[in-house]
C-alpha positions in Angstrom: -51.6 160.4 -130.9 -51.7 158.4 -127.7 -54.7 156.5 -126.4 -57.4 158.8 -125.0 -59.5 157.9 -121.9 -62.6 159.2 -123.8 -63.1 158.5 -127.5 -65.5 161.3 -128.6 -66.8 159.5 -131.7 -67.2 156.1 -130.1 -67.1 153.0 -132.3 -68.5 153.4 -135.9 -71.4 151.1 -136.8 -70.0 147.8 -138.0 -66.5 148.3 -136.5 -65.1 146.1 -133.7 -64.2 147.7 -130.4 -61.7 145.8 -128.3 -59.9 146.7 -125.1 -56.6 145.3 -124.0 -58.2 143.5 -121.1 -61.6 143.3 -119.3 -61.9 145.8 -116.5 -61.2 143.8 -113.3 -63.8 145.5 -111.1 -64.6 144.1 -107.6 -68.2 145.2 -107.6 -70.8 146.7 -109.9 -73.5 149.1 -108.8 -76.6 149.4 -111.0 -77.8 153.0 -111.1 -80.7 154.6 -112.7 -79.5 155.5 -116.2 -76.0 154.4 -115.4 -73.5 152.0 -113.8 -70.6 152.3 -111.3 -67.7 149.9 -111.3 -65.8 149.6 -108.1 -62.1 148.8 -107.8 -61.2 148.3 -104.1 -57.8 149.2 -102.8 -57.3 145.6 -101.6 -58.7 142.2 -102.5 -60.0 141.5 -99.0 -62.3 144.6 -98.9 -66.1 144.5 -99.2 -66.7 148.2 -98.9 -64.9 151.4 -100.1 -62.7 153.3 -97.6 -61.0 156.2 -99.6 -63.2 156.6 -102.7 -62.3 158.4 -105.9 -65.2 158.7 -108.3 -64.2 159.2 -111.9 -66.9 160.0 -114.5 -66.8 158.9 -118.1 -67.2 161.7 -120.8 -69.0 162.4 -124.0 -69.5 159.8 -126.7 -72.4 158.0 -128.3 -74.3 155.3 -126.5 -73.5 153.6 -123.2 -70.2 153.5 -121.3 -68.0 150.5 -122.2 -66.2 150.0 -118.9 -63.5 147.9 -120.6 -62.6 150.7 -123.0 -62.8 153.3 -120.2 -60.5 151.2 -118.0 -58.2 150.5 -120.9 -57.7 154.2 -121.5 -57.0 154.9 -117.9 -54.7 151.9 -117.1 -53.1 150.7 -120.3 -51.7 153.9 -121.9 -48.5 155.7 -120.8 -49.5 155.8 -117.1 -51.4 153.2 -115.1 -53.7 155.6 -113.3 -56.1 153.2 -111.7 -53.5 150.8 -110.3 -51.4 153.8 -109.1 -54.4 155.2 -107.2 -55.1 151.8 -105.7 -51.4 151.3 -104.7 -51.7 154.7 -103.0 -54.5 153.6 -100.8 -57.6 154.7 -102.8 -60.6 152.9 -104.0 -61.5 153.8 -107.6 -65.1 154.0 -108.8 -65.6 154.4 -112.5 -69.0 156.1 -113.3 -70.7 155.3 -116.6 -73.9 156.3 -118.3 -76.5 154.6 -120.3 -76.4 157.5 -122.8 -73.2 159.6 -122.8 -74.7 162.1 -125.2 -77.7 162.8 -122.9 -78.0 166.3 -121.4 -75.3 167.1 -118.8 -77.8 167.9 -116.1 -79.6 164.6 -116.7 -76.4 162.6 -116.3 -75.6 164.7 -113.2 -78.5 162.8 -111.6 -76.6 159.6 -112.2 -73.6 161.1 -110.6 -75.6 162.2 -107.5 -76.9 158.7 -107.1 -73.4 157.4 -107.3 -72.1 159.8 -104.7 -74.8 158.9 -102.3 -74.3 155.2 -102.9 -70.6 155.6 -102.3 -71.3 157.4 -98.9 -73.6 154.6 -97.9 -71.1 151.9 -98.9 -68.1 153.6 -97.3 -66.5 152.4 -94.0 -64.9 155.1 -92.0 -65.1 158.8 -92.6 -62.6 159.5 -95.3 -63.9 162.2 -97.7 -64.6 161.6 -101.3 -62.8 162.7 -104.4 -65.3 163.3 -107.3 -64.6 164.3 -110.8 -64.4 163.2 -114.4 -62.8 163.3 -117.8 -63.9 165.8 -120.5 -67.7 166.2 -120.2 -67.5 164.0 -117.0 -66.0 167.0 -115.3 -69.0 169.1 -116.1 -71.4 166.3 -115.0 -69.8 166.0 -111.6 -69.3 169.8 -111.2 -73.0 170.2 -111.7 -73.9 167.3 -109.4 -71.8 168.6 -106.5 -73.1 172.1 -106.9 -76.7 170.9 -107.0 -76.2 168.8 -103.8 -74.9 171.9 -102.1 -77.7 174.0 -103.4 -80.1 171.4 -101.9 -78.2 171.4 -98.6 -77.3 167.8 -99.0 -74.0 166.5 -97.7 -71.8 165.2 -100.5 -68.8 164.6 -98.1 -66.4 165.5 -101.0 -63.2 167.3 -100.2 -61.7 167.3 -103.7 -63.3 168.0 -107.1 -61.2 167.0 -110.1 -61.6 167.8 -113.8 -59.4 166.3 -116.6 -59.4 168.4 -119.8 -62.9 169.5 -119.2 -64.4 172.2 -121.4 -65.4 174.6 -118.6 -65.5 177.5 -121.0 -66.7 175.5 -124.0 -65.3 173.1 -126.6 -64.4 173.7 -130.2 -65.3 171.6 -133.3 -64.5 173.2 -136.6 -67.7 174.7 -138.1 -66.9 173.2 -141.5 -66.7 169.7 -140.0 -70.1 170.3 -138.3 -71.7 171.6 -141.5 -70.3 168.7 -143.6 -71.6 166.1 -141.2 -75.1 167.6 -141.5 -74.8 168.0 -145.2 -73.9 164.3 -145.6 -76.8 163.1 -143.4 -79.4 165.4 -145.1 -78.5 164.1 -148.6 -77.3 160.5 -148.1 -78.3 159.5 -144.6 -81.6 158.2 -143.3 -82.8 154.7 -142.4 -80.3 152.0 -143.0 -77.4 154.5 -143.3 -76.1 154.7 -139.8 -72.6 155.8 -140.6 -73.9 158.8 -142.6 -76.2 159.7 -139.7 -73.9 159.1 -136.7 -71.7 162.2 -136.8 -74.5 164.7 -137.5 -76.6 163.1 -134.8 -73.8 163.2 -132.3 -73.1 166.9 -133.0 -76.8 167.6 -132.5 -77.1 165.6 -129.3 -78.1 167.4 -126.1 -74.6 167.1 -124.5 -72.8 168.4 -127.6 -75.2 171.4 -127.8 -74.4 172.2 -124.2 -70.6 171.8 -124.5 -69.8 173.3 -127.9 -69.1 177.1 -127.7 -70.3 177.4 -131.3 -72.8 174.9 -132.7 -74.3 174.4 -136.2 -77.5 172.3 -136.5 -77.6 172.1 -140.3 -75.4 172.1 -143.3 -76.9 175.1 -145.0 -75.6 178.6 -146.0 -74.7 180.6 -142.9 -72.6 183.5 -141.8 -71.8 183.2 -138.1 -70.5 186.0 -136.0 -68.1 185.1 -133.1 -70.7 186.5 -130.6 -73.4 184.3 -132.0 -73.8 180.6 -132.6 -74.3 179.4 -129.0 -77.1 176.9 -129.0 -80.0 177.6 -126.7 -79.3 174.3 -124.9 -75.9 175.7 -123.9 -77.4 179.0 -122.7 -80.0 177.1 -120.6 -77.3 174.8 -119.2 -75.1 177.6 -118.2 -78.0 179.4 -116.6 -78.9 176.3 -114.7 -75.3 175.9 -113.5 -75.3 179.5 -112.3 -78.4 178.9 -110.3 -76.7 176.0 -108.6 -73.8 178.3 -107.6 -71.7 177.7 -110.8 -69.1 175.7 -108.9 -69.3 173.5 -105.8 -68.1 175.7 -102.9 -67.0 173.1 -100.3 -64.3 171.0 -102.2 -60.9 172.0 -103.3 -61.1 172.4 -107.1 -58.4 170.7 -109.1 -58.0 170.5 -112.9 -55.6 169.5 -115.6 -55.3 170.4 -119.3 -53.9 168.3 -122.1 -52.7 171.6 -123.6 -49.8 173.9 -122.8 -50.1 176.8 -120.4 -47.3 178.8 -122.1 -49.4 180.1 -125.0 -47.6 177.8 -127.5 -50.1 176.4 -130.0 -50.0 173.2 -132.1 -48.6 174.7 -135.3 -51.8 174.2 -137.3 -52.0 177.3 -139.5 -55.1 179.5 -139.7 -57.3 179.9 -142.8 -55.6 177.0 -144.6 -57.3 174.1 -146.5 -57.5 171.2 -144.0 -59.4 169.0 -146.4 -60.1 169.4 -150.1 -61.6 166.9 -152.5 -63.7 166.6 -155.7 -65.6 163.5 -156.7 -68.5 162.1 -158.6 -70.9 162.5 -155.6 -69.6 165.5 -153.6 -66.9 168.2 -153.7 -65.8 170.3 -150.7 -63.1 172.4 -149.2 -62.9 172.7 -145.4 -60.5 175.3 -144.0 -58.9 175.9 -140.6 -60.4 178.8 -138.7 -59.0 182.2 -139.4 -59.6 185.7 -138.1 -61.6 188.4 -139.8 -64.3 187.5 -142.3 -63.6 184.0 -143.7 -65.2 181.2 -145.6 -64.5 178.0 -143.7 -66.4 175.5 -145.9 -67.6 175.1 -149.4 -69.7 172.1 -150.3 -71.3 171.1 -153.6 -73.1 168.3 -155.4 -72.7 168.1 -159.2 -75.1 170.5 -160.9 -76.3 171.9 -157.5 -75.7 175.3 -155.9 -72.7 175.6 -153.7 -73.2 175.8 -149.9 -70.8 178.1 -148.0 -70.1 178.5 -144.3 -68.8 181.9 -143.4 -67.5 183.4 -140.1 -66.8 186.8 -138.8 -64.5 187.8 -135.9 -63.4 184.3 -134.8 -60.0 183.6 -133.3 -57.5 181.1 -134.7 -59.0 178.2 -132.8 -57.7 175.1 -134.6 -54.1 175.8 -133.7 -54.7 177.1 -130.2 -53.0 175.5 -127.1 -55.2 172.7 -125.8 -56.2 169.1 -125.9 -56.3 167.8 -129.5 -59.4 166.2 -130.9 -59.3 162.4 -130.3 -58.8 159.9 -133.1 -61.4 157.5 -134.4 -60.5 153.9 -135.2 -58.1 154.1 -138.1 -56.6 157.3 -136.9 -59.2 159.8 -138.3 -59.8 162.9 -136.1 -62.2 165.7 -136.8 -61.1 166.7 -140.3 -60.2 163.1 -140.9 -63.8 162.0 -140.1 -65.0 164.4 -142.8 -62.5 162.8 -145.2 -63.7 159.3 -144.3 -67.3 160.3 -145.1 -66.2 161.9 -148.4 -64.3 158.8 -149.4 -67.3 156.6 -148.7 -69.4 158.8 -150.9 -66.9 159.3 -153.7 -65.1 156.0 -153.6 -61.9 157.9 -153.1 -58.8 157.9 -150.9 -58.5 161.6 -150.1 -56.4 162.4 -147.0 -56.8 165.6 -145.0 -53.9 168.0 -144.9 -54.6 168.5 -141.2 -56.3 165.6 -139.4 -56.9 167.0 -136.0 -57.3 170.4 -134.3 -57.7 171.7 -130.8 -60.9 170.4 -129.1 -60.6 171.8 -125.5 -58.5 175.0 -125.4 -56.2 175.2 -122.4 -57.9 178.3 -121.0 -61.2 176.4 -121.1 -59.8 173.4 -119.3 -58.3 175.4 -116.5 -61.1 178.0 -116.4 -59.0 181.1 -116.8 -60.7 182.8 -119.7 -63.2 182.6 -122.6 -62.2 181.1 -125.9 -63.7 183.8 -128.0 -60.6 186.0 -128.0 -57.4 185.3 -129.9 -55.0 186.9 -127.5 -56.6 185.1 -124.5 -56.2 181.7 -126.3 -52.5 182.3 -127.1 -51.3 184.0 -123.9 -49.5 182.4 -121.0 -52.1 181.1 -118.5 -52.7 183.4 -115.5 -53.2 181.1 -112.5 -54.7 183.9 -110.5 -57.6 184.2 -112.9 -58.6 180.6 -112.7 -61.8 179.4 -111.0 -59.9 176.3 -109.9 -57.8 176.3 -106.8 -54.9 174.5 -108.4 -54.2 173.1 -111.9 -51.5 171.7 -114.2 -51.1 172.2 -117.9 -49.2 169.7 -120.1 -45.7 170.5 -121.3 -46.8 169.9 -124.9 -50.2 169.9 -126.6 -51.4 166.3 -126.6 -54.5 164.3 -127.3 -57.7 165.2 -125.4 -58.0 163.1 -122.2 -54.8 161.2 -122.8 -53.5 159.9 -119.5 -49.9 160.9 -119.2 -47.3 160.4 -116.4 -47.0 164.1 -116.1 -50.7 164.7 -115.4 -51.4 161.4 -113.7 -48.6 161.8 -111.2 -49.6 165.3 -110.4 -53.1 164.2 -109.6 -52.1 161.3 -107.4 -49.7 163.5 -105.5 -52.4 166.1 -104.9 -54.9 163.5 -103.7 -52.3 161.9 -101.3 -51.6 165.4 -99.9 -55.3 165.9 -99.0 
């Protein structure tokens, strides 16, 4: 899987995180609970002229601008330099805590927007958007500014594989992360805590369409499982007008728009292991009534996670869950934890699954229904004014020539 712009899991404790190069920004703006790094169109500039604000997405801890720039510039398509060569100034927006509540980080985005307007020479309108959760942060920020009758001077909003209708993390992976923390985590065990803590962070609770808070027995119906934090966020977004009304709304998806999935079969073991410390089977999501996880310590009662009425989400068209260092994705992260506990070398049968279904990224439908997930995208039903879906399902927030060139073309047309 290619290099993503946003690495969901961040860098594990004790692991080194290196970018190809340091981000060559021309200016740095210190914001309350965040930072903006400015890349001028030309070296002789002191102020922005045609600003494009791009927000970081969900991950633990603070934004690492070198890694953010690396994902944007040094993958398959040099997005930042192409924007600059096209006459734009690029502003990368980062947060002190990328797992904080979306509406809290929206305040950082608002400050960045106002700082940009104050710094700008001329009257060129802004482009404002973000990657993954960053698209929700900036969507909320622009809508709130309009609600407050404040001028954001933004003509284009842009979202890149943003979970407008919710993100998917397999329930078995969520449950196993909590199961591990509850039994083997705690003080001095950061790796055993990290994934459970991240799943239970404010932003994850708001983004995930279905959320589990613990690794205990549960049967979850498709209509249930939405965390109260998500309900509260969606209600707050609705009060702000749901979407900003002034800008043109653009979006892209790292998933296909044809209805073609990623060939991960439903109701199939994705990870299965047995060891001296823990045994488990995590299955891909199937329809009907299914058991998606079984977990057991020696001589202890088995824990089961059951679902009713869910669609086949793991194989749905959409951006695939990003990989951690070493190549582990969502089921792969569960395997990594299991191997740490058991001293084993178990490999998952399926490492990744869909994270942001296409219909969520382009805001054409909910992700609760199987037929909606696997149907050709209906452009007329989208909340966006224009969007592009990838030709093939690819990694979440991977910057590709296909998507990058489309965005640059649209911005140049404005």
